[in-house]
Every structure is written in structure tokens, then in C-alpha cells.
C-alpha positions in Angstrom: -155.9 -18.2 -63.6 -155.1 -18.7 -59.9 -151.5 -18.7 -58.7 -150.1 -22.1 -58.0 -148.8 -22.4 -54.5 -148.4 -26.1 -54.0 -145.2 -28.1 -54.9 -145.1 -30.2 -58.0 -146.2 -33.8 -57.6 -143.5 -35.0 -60.0 -141.0 -35.7 -57.3 -143.6 -38.0 -55.7 -143.9 -39.9 -58.9 -140.3 -40.0 -60.0 -138.6 -40.2 -56.6 -137.3 -37.5 -54.5 -133.6 -37.0 -54.7 -133.5 -36.9 -50.9 -135.4 -40.2 -50.5 -133.6 -42.6 -48.2 -133.7 -45.4 -50.8 -132.0 -43.2 -53.4 -129.3 -42.3 -50.8 -128.7 -46.0 -50.0 -128.5 -46.8 -53.7 -125.9 -44.1 -54.2 -123.9 -45.4 -51.2 -123.9 -48.9 -52.7 -122.4 -47.5 -55.9 -119.7 -45.8 -53.7 -119.0 -49.0 -51.7 -118.5 -50.9 -55.0 -116.4 -48.2 -56.7 -114.1 -47.8 -53.7 -113.6 -51.6 -53.4 -114.6 -51.6 -49.8 -114.0 -54.8 -47.9 -116.8 -57.1 -46.7 -118.8 -55.6 -43.9 -122.0 -54.9 -42.2 -124.8 -52.4 -41.7 -125.7 -51.2 -38.2 -128.7 -49.2 -37.1 -129.4 -47.4 -33.8 -133.1 -46.8 -33.5 -135.0 -49.5 -35.5 -138.6 -48.7 -34.6 -140.7 -51.1 -36.7 -137.9 -51.9 -39.2 -138.8 -49.7 -42.2 -135.3 -48.2 -42.5 -133.7 -51.7 -42.1 -135.9 -53.0 -44.9 -134.9 -50.1 -47.2 -131.2 -50.8 -46.4 -131.4 -54.5 -47.1 -133.2 -53.9 -50.4 -130.4 -51.6 -51.6 -127.4 -53.3 -50.1 -128.3 -57.0 -50.4 -125.5 -59.0 -52.0 -123.0 -56.5 -50.9 -123.4 -56.1 -47.1 -123.0 -59.3 -45.1 -125.0 -58.7 -42.0 -127.5 -56.2 -40.5 -127.4 -55.2 -36.8 -130.1 -53.2 -35.1 -130.2 -51.7 -31.6 -133.4 -50.4 -30.1 -135.2 -50.4 -26.7 -138.4 -51.3 -28.6 -140.1 -49.4 -25.7 -139.6 -45.9 -27.1 -137.3 -43.1 -26.0 -135.6 -43.2 -22.6 -136.0 -40.6 -19.9 -134.6 -37.3 -21.1 -131.2 -36.4 -19.7 -130.6 -33.0 -18.3 -129.0 -32.0 -21.6 -132.0 -33.3 -23.6 -134.4 -31.5 -21.4 -132.7 -28.2 -22.2 -133.7 -28.6 -25.9 -137.3 -29.8 -25.2 -138.9 -26.6 -26.3 -137.5 -27.1 -29.8 -138.8 -30.6 -30.2 -141.6 -31.3 -27.7 -142.4 -34.6 -29.4 -139.4 -36.2 -27.7 -140.4 -37.6 -24.3 -140.0 -40.9 -22.5 -141.8 -43.7 -24.3 -142.5 -41.8 -27.5 -141.7 -43.8 -30.7 -142.5 -47.1 -29.0 -142.3 -49.8 -31.6 -144.1 -53.1 -31.9 -142.5 -56.0 -29.9 -139.1 -57.2 -31.0 -140.3 -60.5 -32.5 -142.9 -58.7 -34.6 -140.3 -56.2 -35.9 -138.0 -59.1 -36.7 -140.6 -60.9 -38.7 -141.7 -57.7 -40.4 -138.1 -57.1 -41.6 -137.5 -60.8 -42.7 -140.8 -61.1 -44.6 -140.8 -57.7 -46.2 -137.5 -58.1 -48.1 -136.8 -61.8 -48.0 -133.8 -61.4 -45.7 -132.5 -64.6 -44.3 -132.7 -65.0 -40.5 -128.9 -65.5 -40.2 -128.4 -62.1 -41.8 -130.2 -60.2 -39.0 -129.3 -59.4 -35.4 -131.6 -57.2 -33.3 -130.6 -56.2 -29.8 -133.2 -55.0 -27.3 -132.4 -52.5 -24.6 -131.7 -48.8 -23.8 -128.4 -47.8 -25.5 -126.9 -46.7 -22.2 -127.5 -50.2 -20.8 -126.7 -52.6 -23.6 -124.0 -50.8 -25.7 -121.2 -50.6 -23.1 -121.3 -54.3 -22.4 -122.0 -55.6 -26.0 -119.4 -57.9 -27.3 -118.0 -56.3 -30.5 -116.3 -59.5 -31.6 -119.5 -60.6 -33.3 -119.4 -57.4 -35.3 -115.7 -57.7 -36.3 -116.3 -61.3 -37.5 -118.3 -60.0 -40.4 -115.9 -57.3 -41.4 -116.1 -53.5 -41.0 -119.1 -51.2 -40.7 -119.9 -50.0 -44.2 -123.0 -48.1 -43.2 -124.0 -46.8 -39.8 -127.5 -45.3 -39.5 -128.1 -43.3 -36.2 -131.8 -42.6 -35.7 -132.1 -42.0 -32.0 -133.3 -38.4 -31.8 -131.7 -37.4 -28.5 -128.3 -36.0 -27.7 -127.7 -38.5 -25.0 -128.6 -41.5 -27.1 -126.5 -40.2 -30.0 -123.5 -40.0 -27.7 -124.1 -43.6 -26.6 -124.1 -44.7 -30.2 -121.0 -42.6 -31.1 -119.0 -44.0 -28.2 -120.0 -47.5 -29.3 -118.8 -47.1 -33.0 -115.7 -45.1 -32.2 -113.3 -48.0 -32.6 -115.3 -49.7 -35.3 -115.6 -47.0 -38.0 -112.9 -47.1 -40.7 -112.0 -44.9 -43.6 -114.9 -45.2 -46.0 -117.6 -46.0 -43.4 -120.8 -44.0 -44.0 -122.3 -42.5 -40.8 -125.8 -41.2 -41.4 -127.6 -39.0 -38.8 -131.3 -39.2 -39.4 -132.1 -36.4 -36.9 -129.3 -34.1 -37.7 -131.5 -31.1 -38.5 -133.9 -31.7 -35.6 -134.1 -28.9 -32.9 -134.5 -26.4 -35.7 -131.0 -27.2 -36.9 -129.3 -25.9 -33.7 -125.7 -27.1 -33.4 -126.1 -26.9 -29.6 -128.7 -29.7 -29.3 -129.4 -33.2 -30.4 -127.4 -35.0 -32.9 -125.5 -32.0 -34.1 -124.1 -31.5 -30.6 -123.5 -35.2 -30.1 -121.6 -36.0 -33.2 -117.8 -35.6 -33.1 -115.2 -35.4 -35.8 -113.8 -38.8 -36.7 -110.2 -39.6 -37.5 -110.3 -43.0 -39.2 
């Protein structure tokens, strides 16, 4: 009998423990168990909306509003710091991960999970351009950030997102870094380098 060298297919059938939807489901249980106040979900790096759809399906009825920031034109030009790490992730270059147009992404999200239009806000633009001037009052009107999903690949973009949420995150806010182990897990590049310690 030949030696089996492939992974079991059971996780694909029964659901991987690391699957994003399972993580969101677990976080929802936490939010409810901790009696968190009303709040919102915010995502940096929406692409075509798949993660936002997963989030809504797990958090609906508990999270009031969903905010998404993306250029919808792919990654920005790499900063000097990002260029230093390019050999570890050569797939990151200007324009890569360009999504469908914003209106298409919006309709994709709304129709895929029956989200109401007044529950969703998508903001188009490079983080370095739109985040510093974005009026945070519209965020605070719907409570506190319960879940923040940062999926922007680069160190420079991560820093932009972190600076934006610095005064918004509270005790109990979940901050998820989608690309934390990119660049071969190096703490000197990407999101690991860009994420600080919070004192909420």
C-alpha cells in the first residue's frame, strides 16, 4: 500500500478551524458574552467584497453598520519601506489586487447577503489620501468599532489604517490582521512591523 502524503479532505468537508467564517462566528459569541455596546465593522482592503459578505453573514443583527475602505484600483506605489521587503513577497506591486469598480462591489455585497443599503458605506481612495481627512463623526454615531479587519498587505498601508483607528478602538475591539504572516513571518516587514501595541 502506498504511503499517503496528502492532507485529509475532512477539514474541507467539515470546515477548517482557521476558516474566516468560523473566526467571525466565534467573535460574535464573544461580543455577546461580553455585553459589548452597539457598534460597527470596519474593513481596510475590501477587494470584491468577499470578506465583507462573510462578516455580515456572521454579525448581522449584532453589528449596526459596515464600513469599507479601498482604492478599488489595487495597491499603491510601494514606499521605500515596502520596497525593502519586496523580495519576500514579489506579488505586491502597484495596481495588483485591483478590484471590480466600486458600484459593482457594492451590489455584490448587498445582493450576496441581503444587506440593506443603509447598513453599508464604501469609501474609495488610497488610504494615505482619504483616511487623514475622513470625518470620524459618522463612525461614532453608530457606536464603537467591534471588529476591525485590516487586509492591506503593505507596511505603509497598515500604518495608515492603524493611525486612523488609534482613537476609535476600545477595550474589547477585535483587530484582525489578514496579512500578519506575510513576508515569511518577518517581524521587520509588512503588518508585523506596522502594528503597534494598543492601550485601550
